[in-house]
C-alpha positions in Angstrom: 0.0 0.0 0.0 1.5 3.3 -1.1 1.8 6.3 1.2 0.1 9.6 0.4 2.4 12.3 -0.8 1.1 14.8 1.7 2.1 17.8 -0.3 0.8 19.8 -3.2 1.1 18.6 -6.8 4.3 19.1 -8.7 3.1 21.2 -11.7 6.3 20.9 -13.6 6.4 17.1 -13.3 2.7 16.9 -14.4 3.5 19.0 -17.5 6.5 16.8 -18.3 4.2 13.8 -18.0 1.7 15.3 -20.5 4.5 16.2 -23.0 6.0 12.7 -22.6 2.6 11.3 -23.7 2.5 13.5 -26.8 6.2 13.7 -27.7 8.1 10.9 -26.0 11.3 11.7 -27.9 11.7 15.1 -26.2 11.9 13.7 -22.6 15.5 13.4 -21.4 17.5 13.5 -18.2 19.2 16.7 -17.0 20.5 18.4 -13.8 18.5 20.7 -11.7 19.8 23.8 -9.9 21.3 21.7 -7.1 23.1 19.4 -9.5 20.7 16.5 -9.0 19.8 14.5 -12.1 16.1 14.5 -12.9 13.7 14.2 -15.9 13.6 17.2 -18.2 12.6 18.4 -21.7 14.9 18.8 -24.7 13.5 22.2 -25.8 15.4 22.1 -29.1 13.6 18.8 -30.0 10.3 20.2 -28.7 10.5 23.2 -30.9 11.2 21.0 -33.9 8.2 18.8 -33.0 6.0 22.0 -33.0 7.5 23.5 -36.2 6.7 22.9 -39.9 10.3 23.7 -40.9 13.8 22.8 -39.7 14.6 24.7 -36.6 18.2 25.8 -36.1 19.9 24.4 -33.0 23.0 22.8 -31.7 25.2 20.8 -34.1 23.8 17.3 -34.4 25.9 14.2 -34.2 25.4 10.5 -33.6 26.3 9.8 -30.0 25.2 8.2 -26.7 25.1 10.7 -23.9 23.7 10.9 -20.4 24.2 13.0 -17.3 27.2 11.6 -15.5 29.1 10.3 -18.5 32.1 12.5 -17.9 32.3 11.3 -14.3 32.0 7.7 -15.4 34.9 8.2 -17.9 36.9 9.9 -15.1 36.2 6.9 -12.8 37.6 4.5 -15.4 40.8 6.4 -15.7 41.5 7.4 -12.1 44.0 5.4 -10.1 43.1 3.6 -6.9 45.3 2.8 -3.8 44.0 -0.7 -3.3 45.4 -4.2 -3.6 44.4 -7.9 -3.7 45.0 -9.8 -0.4 45.2 -13.6 -0.7 42.6 -15.6 1.3 44.1 -19.1 1.6 41.4 -20.3 3.9 38.8 -19.6 1.2 40.8 -21.2 -1.6 41.0 -24.6 -3.1 44.5 -25.9 -4.2 46.0 -22.5 -3.6 49.5 -23.5 -4.5 48.8 -25.3 -7.8 45.6 -23.8 -9.3 45.6 -21.2 -12.0 42.0 -20.0 -11.5 41.3 -16.7 -9.7 38.4 -15.6 -7.5 38.2 -12.0 -6.4 35.8 -10.6 -3.8 35.1 -6.9 -4.1 33.9 -4.2 -6.4 34.6 -5.2 -10.0 35.6 -1.6 -11.0 38.5 -1.9 -8.6 39.2 -5.4 -9.7 39.4 -4.5 -13.3 41.8 -1.7 -12.5 44.0 -4.0 -10.4 44.1 -6.5 -13.3 45.1 -4.0 -16.0 48.8 -4.6 -15.9 48.9 -8.4 -15.2 46.2 -9.4 -17.7 46.5 -6.7 -20.4 45.6 -8.3 -23.7 45.5 -11.8 -22.2 41.8 -12.6 -21.8 40.3 -14.6 -24.7 36.6 -14.4 -23.6 34.7 -12.1 -21.2 31.2 -13.3 -20.3 29.1 -11.0 -18.1 25.6 -11.1 -16.9 25.3 -7.6 -15.2 22.4 -6.6 -13.0 19.3 -5.9 -15.1 17.8 -2.5 -14.6 14.4 -3.3 -13.3 14.0 -0.7 -10.7 14.2 -3.4 -8.0 17.6 -4.9 -8.6 20.7 -3.2 -7.2 23.3 -1.4 -9.2 26.9 -0.5 -8.1 26.9 2.9 -6.4 30.2 4.3 -7.6 29.6 7.7 -6.1 31.4 9.3 -9.0 33.3 12.3 -7.8 33.8 15.5 -9.8 37.4 16.2 -8.7 40.5 14.1 -8.2 40.5 15.0 -4.5 37.0 13.7 -4.1 37.9 10.6 -6.0 41.0 9.9 -4.0 38.9 9.9 -0.9 36.3 7.6 -2.4 38.8 5.2 -3.9 40.7 4.4 -0.8 43.7 6.7 -1.2 42.6 8.9 1.7 40.2 6.7 3.8 38.8 3.2 3.9 35.1 3.8 3.1 33.8 0.9 1.1 31.6 1.0 -2.0 27.9 0.1 -1.3 24.9 -0.8 -3.2 21.8 1.3 -3.9 18.4 0.6 -5.4 17.7 2.3 -8.7 13.9 3.0 -8.7 12.6 4.4 -12.0 11.3 7.4 -10.0 14.8 8.7 -9.1 15.0 10.7 -12.4 18.3 9.0 -13.5 17.0 5.5 -14.0 19.0 4.9 -17.2 21.9 7.3 -16.4 22.9 5.5 -13.2 22.9 2.1 -14.9 25.0 3.4 -17.9 27.4 5.2 -15.5 27.9 1.9 -13.7 28.5 -0.1 -16.9 30.5 2.3 -19.0 33.8 2.4 -17.0 33.7 -1.3 -16.4 33.3 -2.1 -20.1 36.0 0.4 -21.0 38.5 -1.3 -18.7 37.4 -4.7 -19.7 38.2 -4.0 -23.4 41.9 -3.5 -22.4 42.1 -7.1 -21.1 41.0 -8.8 -24.3 43.4 -10.5 -26.6 43.5 -9.1 -30.2 41.2 -12.0 -31.2 39.2 -11.8 -27.9 35.4 -11.6 -27.6 33.0 -10.2 -25.0 29.5 -11.5 -24.4 27.2 -9.4 -22.3 23.8 -10.8 -21.3 20.9 -8.3 -21.0 17.1 -8.0 -21.1 14.9 -5.5 -22.9 15.3 -2.8 -20.2 18.8 -1.7 -21.2 19.4 -3.6 -24.4 19.4 -0.5 -26.6 21.6 1.5 -24.3 24.0 -1.3 -23.7 24.4 -1.9 -27.4 25.0 1.9 -28.0 27.5 1.9 -25.2 29.4 -1.1 -26.5 29.3 0.4 -30.0 31.2 3.4 -28.5 33.6 1.4 -26.5 34.4 -1.6 -28.8 33.4 0.1 -32.1 30.3 -0.7 -34.1 32.4 -2.5 -36.7 33.3 -5.1 -34.0 29.7 -6.0 -33.4 29.4 -9.8 -34.1 25.9 -10.9 -33.0 22.8 -10.2 -31.0 22.0 -13.7 -29.7 18.5 -14.3 -28.4 17.8 -16.6 -25.4 14.2 -17.6 -25.3 13.3 -19.1 -21.9 9.9 -19.8 -20.5 7.2 -17.2 -21.2 4.1 -16.2 -19.4 0.8 -17.4 -20.9 -1.1 -14.6 -19.0 1.0 -11.8 -20.5 -0.9 -9.1 -22.2 1.1 -8.8 -25.4 3.8 -11.4 -25.9 4.9 -14.2 -23.6 8.2 -12.6 -22.9 11.0 -14.6 -21.3 13.6 -13.3 -23.7 17.1 -12.3 -22.8 19.9 -11.3 -25.2 23.6 -11.8 -25.5 25.4 -8.9 -27.2 28.6 -10.2 -28.7 31.5 -7.9 -29.7 35.1 -8.6 -30.9 38.2 -6.8 -29.7 39.1 -6.8 -33.4 36.8 -8.3 -36.0 39.6 -8.0 -38.5 41.8 -10.2 -36.4 39.1 -12.9 -36.1 38.7 -12.9 -39.9 42.5 -12.9 -40.5 42.8 -15.9 -38.3 39.8 -17.6 -40.0 38.0 -17.9 -36.6 34.6 -19.5 -36.9 32.1 -20.0 -34.1 30.9 -23.5 -34.3 28.7 -25.7 -32.1 27.9 -29.4 -32.1 24.7 -30.3 -34.0 22.0 -31.3 -31.6 21.2 -35.0 -32.0 24.3 -35.7 -34.1 25.3 -38.8 -32.1 21.8 -40.1 -32.2 21.7 -40.0 -36.0 25.1 -41.7 -36.2 24.0 -44.5 -33.9 20.8 -45.0 -35.9 22.8 -45.3 -39.1 25.2 -47.8 -37.5 22.2 -49.9 -36.3 20.6 -49.9 -39.7 23.9 -50.9 -41.3 24.4 -53.7 -38.9 20.9 -55.0 -39.4 21.2 -54.9 -43.2 24.2 -57.3 -43.3 26.0 -54.8 -45.6 23.1 -54.3 -48.0 23.1 -50.6 -49.0 19.5 -50.4 -50.2 18.2 -52.3 -47.1 20.3 -50.2 -44.7 18.9 -47.0 -46.3 15.3 -48.2 -46.0 15.8 -49.1 -42.3 17.5 -45.7 -41.7 14.6 -43.8 -43.3 12.1 -45.7 -41.2 14.0 -44.5 -38.2 13.7 -40.9 -39.4 9.9 -41.3 -39.4 10.0 -41.6 -35.6 10.7 -37.8 -35.7 13.8 -37.7 -33.4 14.6 -34.4 -31.7 17.6 -33.4 -33.7 19.0 -30.3 -35.5 16.8 -29.7 -38.6 19.8 -29.7 -40.9 20.6 -33.3 -40.0 17.3 -34.5 -41.6 18.9 -34.2 -45.1 21.2 -37.1 -44.3 18.9 -40.0 -45.2 21.1 -42.4 -47.3 23.7 -45.0 -46.5 26.4 -45.9 -49.0 28.1 -49.2 -49.7 30.7 -48.6 -46.9 28.0 -47.8 -44.3 28.6 -44.0 -44.4 25.6 -41.7 -43.9 25.4 -39.1 -46.6 23.3 -36.5 -48.4 23.3 -35.3 -52.0 24.2 -31.6 -52.2 24.3 -29.4 -55.3 27.6 -28.3 -57.0 26.4 -24.9 -58.3 28.5 -21.8 -57.7 26.5 -19.0 -56.2 28.4 -16.4 -58.3 29.8 -16.7 -61.9 33.6 -17.0 -61.9 35.7 -17.8 -64.9 37.9 -20.4 -63.1 34.8 -22.3 -62.0 33.5 -22.9 -65.6 35.1 -26.0 -67.1 34.0 -29.4 -68.5 33.3 -32.3 -66.2 33.3 -35.7 -68.0 31.0 -38.5 -67.1 33.2 -41.4 -65.8 31.5 -44.0 -68.1 30.6 -42.1 -71.3 33.5 -39.7 -71.0 31.2 -36.9 -72.3 30.7 -33.5 -70.6 27.8 -33.4 -68.1 25.5 -30.3 -67.9 27.3 -27.4 -66.2 25.5 -25.1 -63.8 24.7 -21.6 -65.0 27.4 -20.0 -62.8 29.8 -22.8 -63.0 30.8 -25.3 -60.4 31.2 -24.7 -56.7 34.7 -26.3 -56.7 37.8 -25.4 -58.6 38.9 -27.9 -61.2 41.7 -29.3 -59.0 39.3 -29.7 -56.1 36.7 -31.3 -58.3 39.2 -33.8 -59.7 40.2 -34.8 -56.1 36.5 -35.2 -55.0 35.9 -37.5 -58.1 39.0 -39.5 -57.2 37.7 -39.8 -53.6 34.3 -41.0 -54.7 32.5 -37.9 -53.4 30.9 -36.9 -56.7 27.7 -38.8 -57.6 27.1 -39.1 -61.3 23.9 -40.2 -63.0 23.7 -43.2 -65.4 25.0 -41.1 -68.3 26.1 -37.5 -69.1 22.6 -36.1 -69.3 22.3 -35.8 -65.5 24.1 -33.1 -63.5 26.3 -34.7 -60.8 25.8 -34.0 -57.1 28.2 -33.7 -54.2 28.3 -36.6 -51.7 28.5 -34.9 -48.3 29.3 -37.4 -45.5 27.7 -36.9 -42.1 30.9 -37.8 -40.3 32.4 -34.6 -41.6 29.5 -32.4 -40.5 29.4 -32.8 -36.7 29.5 -29.1 -36.1 27.8 -26.1 -37.6 27.9 -22.3 -37.4 26.5 -21.5 -33.9 22.9 -20.5 -34.0 22.1 -17.0 -32.6 18.7 -18.1 -31.2 18.7 -20.3 -28.1 15.5 -22.0 -26.8 16.3 -23.2 -23.3 14.1 -23.2 -20.2 15.7 -21.7 -17.2 14.1 -24.1 -14.7 16.6 -26.9 -15.2 19.5 -24.6 -14.3 17.8 -23.5 -11.1 16.9 -27.1 -10.2 20.5 -28.3 -10.9 22.0 -25.5 -8.7 19.5 -26.3 -6.0 20.5 -29.9 -6.0 24.1 -29.0 -5.8 23.7 -26.5 -3.0 21.0 -28.4 -1.1 18.6 -25.4 -1.2 17.2 -22.9 -3.7 19.9 -20.3 -3.0 19.9 -18.3 -6.2 17.2 -17.0 -8.6 17.7 -17.4 -12.3 21.3 -18.8 -12.5 22.6 -19.2 -16.1 22.5 -22.6 -17.7 26.0 -24.1 -17.8 25.3 -26.1 -20.9 24.4 -22.9 -22.8 27.5 -21.2 -21.4 29.7 -24.2 -22.3 28.4 -23.9 -25.9 29.5 -20.3 -26.2 32.7 -20.8 -24.3 33.6 -23.7 -26.6 32.7 -21.7 -29.7 34.7 -18.7 -28.8 37.8 -20.5 -27.4 37.8 -23.7 -29.5 41.2 -22.8 -31.0 42.8 -22.1 -27.6 42.2 -24.6 -24.9 44.5 -22.6 -22.6 42.3 -19.5 -22.9 41.5 -17.2 -20.0 37.8 -16.5 -19.4 36.8 -13.6 -17.2 33.4 -13.0 -15.6 33.3 -9.8 -13.5 29.7 -10.2 -12.5 30.1 -13.7 -11.3 26.8 -14.1 -9.4 26.3 -17.7 -8.5 29.5 -18.8 -10.3 27.9 -20.4 -13.4 30.7 -19.3 -15.7 33.4 -20.9 -13.5 31.4 -24.0 -13.2 30.9 -24.2 -17.0 34.6 -23.7 -17.7 35.6 -26.5 -15.3 33.0 -28.8 -16.8 34.0 -28.1 -20.4 37.7 -28.8 -19.5 36.6 -32.1 -17.9 34.8 -33.0 -21.1 37.4 -32.1 -23.7 40.7 -32.2 -21.8 41.1 -28.4 -22.0 43.2 -26.2 -19.7 41.1 -23.0 -19.9 41.5 -20.7 -16.9 38.9 -18.5 -15.3 38.8 -15.3 -13.3 35.6 -14.5 -11.4 34.9 -11.2 -9.6 31.9 -10.8 -7.3 30.9 -8.0 -4.9 30.2 -9.2 -1.3 26.6 -8.2 -1.6 24.6 -9.1 1.5 21.9 -11.7 1.1 18.3 -11.2 2.3 18.0 -12.2 6.0 15.1 -14.5 5.3 16.5 -16.1 2.2 17.3 -19.8 1.7 20.9 -18.9 1.0 21.2 -17.1 4.4 19.6 -20.0 6.2 22.1 -22.3 4.5 24.9 -20.3 6.1 25.9 -17.8 3.3 26.1 -14.2 4.3 27.0 -12.8 0.9 26.7 -13.6 -2.8 30.4 -13.9 -3.0 30.6 -16.6 -0.3 27.7 -18.4 -2.0 29.6 -18.2 -5.3 32.8 -19.7 -3.8 30.9 -22.5 -2.2 29.1 -23.3 -5.5 32.5 -23.5 -7.3 33.9 -25.7 -4.5 31.0 -28.1 -4.7 30.9 -28.3 -8.5 34.6 -29.1 -8.4 34.1 -31.9 -5.9 31.2 -33.2 -8.0 33.4 -33.3 -11.1 36.2 -35.1 -9.2 33.8 -37.8 -8.1 32.4 -38.4 -11.6 35.7 -38.4 -13.5 37.8 -41.3 -14.4 40.4 -41.4 -11.6 43.1 -42.7 -14.1 42.7 -39.7 -16.4 44.4 -36.4 -15.7 42.0 -34.0 -13.9 41.3 -30.5 -15.0 42.1 -27.6 -12.6 39.2 -27.6 -10.1 40.7 -25.2 -7.6 41.0 -21.4 -7.3 43.1 -18.8 -5.5 40.8 -16.5 -3.6 41.6 -12.8 -3.1 39.8 -9.9 -1.4 40.1 -6.3 -2.5 41.5 -4.1 0.3 43.3 -0.9 0.8 46.9 -0.8 -0.1 49.4 -2.6 2.1 51.5 0.6 2.3 51.1 3.4 4.9 50.5 6.9 3.6 53.9 8.6 3.4 52.9 12.0 2.2 50.9 13.2 5.2 51.7 16.6 6.6 53.0 16.9 10.2 49.6 18.0 11.4 48.2 14.6 10.5 50.4 12.9 13.1 49.6 12.8 16.8 50.8 10.9 19.8 48.1 8.3 19.4 48.9 7.3 15.8 52.5 8.3 15.2 53.9 4.8 15.9 51.6 3.4 13.1 53.8 5.2 10.5 57.2 4.0 11.7 56.9 1.2 9.1 56.0 1.8 5.5 53.8 -1.3 5.7 50.5 -1.3 7.5 50.2 -3.4 10.6 48.5 -6.8 10.1 49.7 -7.2 6.5 51.6 -10.4 5.8 54.5 -11.1 3.5 52.2 -12.9 1.2 50.0 -9.8 1.1 53.0 -7.8 0.0 54.0 -10.3 -2.5 50.8 -10.2 -4.5 50.7 -6.4 -4.4 54.2 -6.4 -5.9 53.1 -9.0 -8.5 50.3 -6.7 -9.5 52.5 -3.6 -9.6 55.0 -5.5 -11.8 52.3 -6.9 -14.1 52.7 -10.6 -13.2 49.8 -13.0 -13.4 48.2 -13.9 -10.1 48.2 -17.6 -11.0 52.0 -18.0 -11.3 53.6 -20.7 -9.2 55.1 -19.5 -6.0 57.9 -21.3 -4.0 58.5 -20.3 -0.4 62.0 -21.0 0.7 64.8 -19.9 3.1 67.9 -18.1 1.8 70.6 -16.8 4.2 68.2 -17.4 7.1 65.5 -15.2 5.5 62.1 -16.2 4.1 62.1 -15.7 0.3 59.4 -16.1 -2.3 60.4 -17.3 -5.8 57.7 -16.6 -8.4 57.6 -18.7 -11.6 61.1 -20.0 -11.2 62.7 -16.6 -11.1 60.4 -14.1 -12.7 60.4 -12.5 -9.3 62.3 -13.1 -6.1 61.0 -11.3 -3.0 62.2 -11.0 0.5 60.3 -8.8 3.0 62.3 -9.7 6.1 64.1 -7.0 8.0 67.9 -6.7 8.2 69.0 -7.6 4.6 72.6 -8.7 4.3 75.2 -8.9 1.5 75.1 -12.7 1.8 71.3 -12.6 1.1 71.9 -10.4 -2.0 74.6 -12.6 -3.3 72.5 -15.8 -3.0 69.5 -14.2 -4.7 71.7 -12.7 -7.4 73.1 -16.2 -8.1 69.5 -17.2 -9.1 69.6 -14.7 -11.9 66.0 -13.5 -11.4 64.4 -11.1 -13.7 63.1 -9.0 -10.7 64.0 -8.8 -7.1 62.3 -6.8 -4.3 63.2 -6.0 -0.7 61.7 -3.9 2.1 63.2 -0.4 2.1 63.5 -0.6 5.9 65.6 -3.8 5.6 68.7 -1.8 4.7 70.2 -0.5 7.9 72.6 1.9 6.2 73.1 3.6 2.9 76.4 1.7 2.6 74.6 -1.6 2.7 72.1 -0.4 0.1 74.9 0.6 -2.2 76.7 -2.7 -1.7 73.6 -4.7 -2.5 73.1 -2.7 -5.7 76.7 -3.4 -6.7 76.3 -7.1 -6.0 73.4 -7.3 -8.5 75.3 -5.2 -11.0 78.2 -7.6 -10.9 76.5 -11.0 -10.6 73.1 -10.5 -12.2 72.9 -7.4 -14.3 69.6 -8.6 -15.8 67.8 -8.3 -12.5 65.6 -5.3 -11.9 66.0 -4.5 -8.2 63.4 -2.5 -6.3 62.3 -1.8 -2.7 58.9 -1.2 -1.1 
């Protein structure tokens, strides 16, 4: 039951409502005198609507614009003083896995990943919050100045980023959502490989705006597809049954995909069923081609649920192969495709198609030699191409998906023991698209920075288990609190991020149990991280910022409570090293030392560095070495250590924190 407004009517709002009914195109979003974003009228467009001639106004150009766009762009570019802290207790196979789970705001996560994963991610799949007015969007609190932003981003205080509802009545319904998405998409683009692809799921509410934003960020020339996912509809709907979501698909570089002859393929539904039916017909026929074909066609009358294109394969040859007869006509006339083809018995030319043959002469001769050209009894019949079913297991992926969402919800409920998440994505559908976009690279990195219940991670691990791939995943999820009376909360999950981690753990365990123990297992673990403020103390404070109560906190450059492993991963991020690299913890000259990836980095964060320590590390010839600045008790020691590396390992880049 709604509350009474208990104040007089807003005449301006009522007038805007009337104009919106007459001229919906003139309603826009603007700022009021206090700087708040609210609904307004584009008076230039209104004048044009009321005029019988072209009204002069601002220069027109094609663009997507909204209040807050400049602040969103600033947010994408501004630095943050944050880091990723490892969470071993939340991880699975921390020391061996190459998968990454990050808890925190994905805007921060994307910034932290910029150096380490620049141009390395093959596929980004995201299912961002739909803008329904009831869901939550990330409240980035975009600041107008660098000072404001530094305070918000953790470089001056430790305030976290919260969530806010986005009711349609707030006057910036679409603007807030676009301001949330724009910087994240802009940063995500940097992470894609040259032949990388991004898939963004969305519903009708922001479909047009998301496509316009992605056109700006990725370039309209890099648009690949607008896939449609038809789920269950509502029979009592007033207009259409609905139940439709979309997947907007863009390339980092369409030209790179074409140059590499990348083709998105998917298995034909029912392919194995057709093969089995053909084998059964051949076995029952005792090698009789005609009888096998008749038996096979009888099976087709049972109307099996298979891909429509498979129904053309209705014959069996003398070797038991299922085939269809395809035409050999070229779609376009080309001189090199016009030549005589001789009938193998009469040796006379057969009728040529109007535009010539589909194959070049050399290719045609090879197909005839292989027995893949079917001739008639004499030269009066145009030959056909014999296309074998065994060569056609895959097809160009279809942009329309018909898949009920209930099975995905039921499957997740069985895994988790309760209905803990509404509308999870179907991992079979995700597997299809992950396989299609990464089929040429089974070591690809897949990123999902709206991880939700963890469907993408689950799909990647399942696909690897099925095809022996070594794809890696990175999942990012905000620790959004769950409803206090939800099944997930009753099951012991406080946040969506904790639920997501648990789903990934359980799906990994389930895969382990179902796999052949003799076969090599895919990577079913993950390194868990949490976004936090930087490990380093603020060193640029003015004297007035110190007092007797806090002065001792700043004796060390490292914040109290931060571990050596915390420091290590911040150094890895700063140096652009992948978070999944193998790490060896050892002792050198009595000090704890981390060796990353066999020598890509050697780090020692112990106090009291010695020349002996420097010599032994230099003997490893690492590419990078790092020490704590406070570990050097004198300038002389610092100079001597630098000289040791110059003499014994000149390739090493030595730094301190």
